[in-house]
N, C-alpha and C positions, 0 to 999 in steps of 0.2 A: 389481569391479560392471563389465561394458561400457559405455562411455561413448556416447549417441546421437553420431553423427558430422551434423555440419551441415557443405554445403558453402557456397562463399560466391558471390556473384552481387553483379551491379550493374555498369555501365558506368563508365568512367574518368569523374572529377569533372569536370565541365562549371560555367561559369561563373555561378551562377542568378540571375532576377530578382531584385532585395532590393527590398524594400517600404519604403515611409518610417515610419520608427519617429513619426513625431509625427501618424501618419493616424488619430488617436486619435476616436473614434467619441461615447462618452459615458464619463462619470465620476460614480459615485455614491458616497454615505457608508452604508457599512454600518450598520444599526442593529443596537447591542450594549446592551443593557439587562437590567440586574440579574446574574443568572449567566451569561450568555451573552457575557463579555467574551473577545474574540477573542485566543490568544497565537500561536500556528502557526498556518500552513494544511498540510496534508498532502494532500489531495484535492481539488478541483471536479468538479461532474459535473453535466451541464444537464440540464432535461427535454427531452422530444423536439420539445415546442412551442417550444423553446428560451426561458419566459418564468420560470421560476425556475432558481435555482441551490442546491444541497447542497453544504455548504462542511464540512471534516472538520477539528477542531483537534486535532490528536494530543495533545497537552500535557496537555490538559481531557478527553478523550476522548468528545466531545461532537459533535455532529451537527446544522447548523442549517442550514434552507430561509431563504432571500431571495427576495425575490422581484427581476428586473432593474433596479426602481426601489430596492431597497436594504433594504424593509421585512422585517424578522423577520415569518417566517410559521409555524415551529416549529422544535422544537430536542428532539434526542433524546442520552438516553444510555442505557450498561447501567447496570442499578440495581442492588442488593444482592438484592434481592428475585426477580432473574432466576436467582439462584444455586437458590431452590427452583423455580424453574417447570423447570427442566434436572433435577429429582428426578424432580419430576412424571411427566415425560416417560419419562425412563432411569433407575431408581434402581437398576440394578446395573448396575455398570460394571468390565470385563474379567469374570473369573473369581473374582476372590479380594475384590471389595470392593462395598460397600452402602456409595450415595449418601444422604447423611442430610441434612435440613432444619435450619437453622438453630437454630429453636426447640425440636427435639428432644434438642439438644445439652445433655450437664450435667456437670460435673465429679465426683468421686469423693465429696463430700457432696451433689448434689441440686442443685446452683445451676446457672438459665441463664447458658449465656455473653450477656453485655451485647452489644447492637445494633450499639453503636460498633464493637467488639472484632472482630464478625463482618467489618463493611465492610472494616474492620484487613487481617484477612486475607484476604479475600476481593473484592481490588482489581480487580473487572470494567470492561472498558474496550471502546466500539468505537471501529474503529481504521479505517474505511474505509466507502466507499457510493458507489452510483451507482444512478441514476434508471431504473427499468423501464418506467412508464409517465408519463404527466400526472399520476396520481395515487398511484401507487406509490412504495418507494423500496425497496431491498436493502442492507442495513446488515450488516457484518461485522465481528465482534473476537472475545474469548476471554470465556468466562464461569468461574470456578474454584466447585467446589464440596466440603464436607467428603464425607470418606468414612472408613469404616471397615471392620475386615475382618469377613469375612461368617462366617466361623466362633466367632466371639463377640460374638453380637447384644447381649449384656448389657453389653457396653461401651459407655458412652453418650457419650466424649470422641471426636472423629474425630483418627484418627494417621496419616493421610493427605491429600492436595489433588489433586483431579481437576480437571483442565483441558479446556476443549471447542473449539475452534476452532465459532464460532455466526453462522447468519444469521439475521435477523429480516426479514421483509417484513412494511413498513409503510404503509398507506396516510395519505397526506398530508391528505386532508381530514379524516376521523372520527378518526383516530388509534389506530385498532385494528390490532394488531399479532402474527403469527404466529413463534414462534419455532423454527429449524429448529436445533439440536446436528447438526452433522455427525459420520463418522466420523473424523474428525482430533482424538485424545484423549490425551493424556499425564497419567501421573502422576509424580511426587515423581522426577523425570529433569531433568537440567543443561541447558538450552535456552543455545545462541545466541543467537536471534533470534525475536520472538515478533509483533510485528506482521504485520496480513492488510494488505500495501503492495498484492500484485496481486488484483484484483476486476473481473473481467468473465462476464454470461452470456448464453447464447445468446438469438436473437428468439423463438423457442419455447419459452424460460424452463428446457427439462429438465434443461440443463446450465448448473452453473458453473464457472468457472476461478478457481482460487484458487493463492498462494504458500504453498509449506509451506512450516511448522517446522524449520531446521537441525540435523538432530540430531547429537551426536557420532560418529564411531566411529570406537573408536582401537586403535591395533595398536603397541604397540613406541613411541609418544608422535607416532605418525602418522596424518594426517587421511584417511579414506576420503572416494569423492567422494560427492555427497547429492543427492537430489530436491529440485526447486526449485519446480516446476509441479506440480498435480494438476488433475482435475476430477472433481467432484462431481454425483451425482442431486439434483434438485429434493426432495429426501424427507432429504439429507445423506449417504447413501451413498456414499462413494468409490469411482468408476469406473476409474480407471487414471491410473499417474504420468505426466508429459510429457515431462519435459526435467528435467535434472542441471542443479549449476551448470557452467557453462562451465568451461574447461581451466583460463583464466586467475585463475579464483578459488577452486580447489582446489589448484592447485598452488602458488600462491605462500602460501596458509593465511593470508591475512590477516583478521583480525574479519570474519564473514558476514554479521555486520548490515548491512555494509556495499555485499554483494551483493543486496539485495533485487530482487524481479523485477518489472515494471509489465507490464501485459497490455492488450491490448485485441482485438478480434476484426474480422475485415475481412467483405464482403458475402457470402462464403461460407462465412461462419462458422468458419473457421478462424483459432486462436488464434497471436497474434505477441507476443514478449517482448521486454524491454528490460531490464537490468539498472545498479543502481545507479553504478559506475565503469566501466560497460564501453562505450563508446559503439558500440555495435553492436545490431540488428533482427536477432531471429530468427525465422524461420516455423515454430513448432513442428508445424505437420503435413505440410510440404513438404521438413525438415530440411533449409532454407537460410539464410545468415544476408548480410548485407551491414554493412560500416561507415560510420557517419556520413561526412559529408565537410566538407570549407569551416571546420571548427570553428579556432578560434583556438589550439587546444592541445590535447592530448592524454592518457593518464593512464602510456605506456609506464615513465617514472621510477618513481611509484608502486608497479607492479606488480614490474619492477626488484629495487627495495627491496627489497619484500615478500618476495620469493624468499631473494634474500641473508641478512637476517634470518634467513626461516625455514632454510635449510639452516647457517647458522652457530652457530644455536641448538636447532633442532629440535622448536619448540613455536610456536604461534599467535603472529602478530603483533598488540602490540597498537598500536591503532590511533593513539596517543597520539604515537608516535615516529614517525611516519612521513605522518600523516593529511595535514601541511600541502604533500605534495606531490599529493595532487587535485586536479586542475585543470577536469576535466569531472565534470559530476554529471549524470545523469539526470534529470528531472521528471516526466514522464510520457509516453506514448505514447499515440495514438486514431486512427480512422481519418476519412476526410473524407466527401462526398457520392460526389467522383470515384473514392471503393476507393483512396484512399490512406495514407500514413502520417505522422499529424504528429507530429516530434518536438520536444521540449523539452527544451533541455540549461541547465547553468548553469555558466558556463565562469569560474572564479577569475584574475582579473588582477593581484590584490593578496592579500596574506594577513591582513598588520594592517596599518592598519586593512582588514577586510575588504571586498574590491569585485570586482566582479562583473559581466557581462552575460549574459541571457539570450540568447540563438540560438532560434529558433522554424525550423522547417525541414519541407519536404515533400516526402516519396519515393514514387517508383512502389512496387508490391508486388516488383519486381527490382533495385532500388537506388538507381535514377535520381534526383538531386538535382534537383527543380523548383523550387524557391522557398525564398526566405530571409528573415524577419526580424532586428533585432536592436533590444534595448531594453537600455541603459545600464544602471549600477548604483545612478542617480540620477537619476533624470526628476525633472520641477519640478514634479510632483503628490505626491511621494515615491519609497518606499523599495520597490521591487518583489522579493518574496516568492516568487510562485508564481505560473506563469502555466498556461494551457490553453487547446485547442481550441473552439471551439464550432460543430460540424457543423451545426448546424440554420440558422445565420446566416451560417455562414462567416464567420465573427470570431475574434478572441483576447482571452479574458480574461484580466486580471491585476489580481492583489491587490497592494495599497499598505498600506506604514504609511505614515503621516504625521502630525505633528505632531498635529494632532484628532481621528485615529481611524483605521480600515479602512475604506479604498473599494475600491471594483470598477472598473476602468479595462476599456474595452472599445475594440479596434481593429481596423480594417478590414484583409481576408485577400484575400476572393476580389476579382478584377474588379467 
């Protein structure tokens, strides 16, 4: 398989202007009633008018919309009933399987499968989300369904589990939604990674960009290169594979779950990507890339260790053995009103107890560093655990965990 070639761009690093990390604009407590208690924050998305925030909690598989004042507006999750919805939309799976509704499943003496057991075997998960406009969100995750062999219609117990990368367009006002199963489907295969870490959509909503699940390619215990980003039509039909994992990833054969891409689109709707442990931005349309500059650390030692372990044992590297060597972690990338790239990284300054600083940087599309801000690991207002850029208000949003609950901090970014 041929690797797409990326050329390097960007001028030499110059001293960036530094934003005062005390430039706090507002601090609000997030409403967490009942089952919307926040555990982790995987993603933040801002409505185009800048008045609402979509927060995705990876650990609970729940997406919640808050006002900028912290009020909970609506909450989403991928329920077990979505499996039956997938069956209704697409009852035939590949050439040899038929999807099954949960209430059609019977054991050998005709007993129905208990609902709790169905839910246990079909752990549907919402994993990412973005605002499409001020009243609609695009949610992404995985929905599973039971399946049986097509040639044996009399057999009423499932023999397979089918899995769909699934999109949902939901109205934030009336709660109505539309389910879109994509052509990214698998059945009974070992997978390395399953979260929809990267998600973005063209302005006319005709193309959705998603990270692909990385699938094993074995040949004498060696790994093949793997596709990492693909585009899909709004109907869910797959359009084209856009990018493979960068060479640093598949050459070291480190756990691929740590190489997940983040995605954004510039003003020309060109997709850009950044991978978790690679402090580099990739222009997927022009096949160019540039390295992030002026960071306190790099991950060179991490990748060298991964390659050494693989060459010695000829097998995938267990992250437990070298994970402590990761110093820089890409949190997200986005595009500003100035058509520049905003990159947010977490930079580990101490392993145990874990201490880190967030570095928020602004780059031209050619890789020139224009501006930089640092947030310490222990703010007076609490522990920052996720940060992203607000393009509407030209601000930085930070989720902060404090003894009295989660808060949303807003920092000034633009002049």
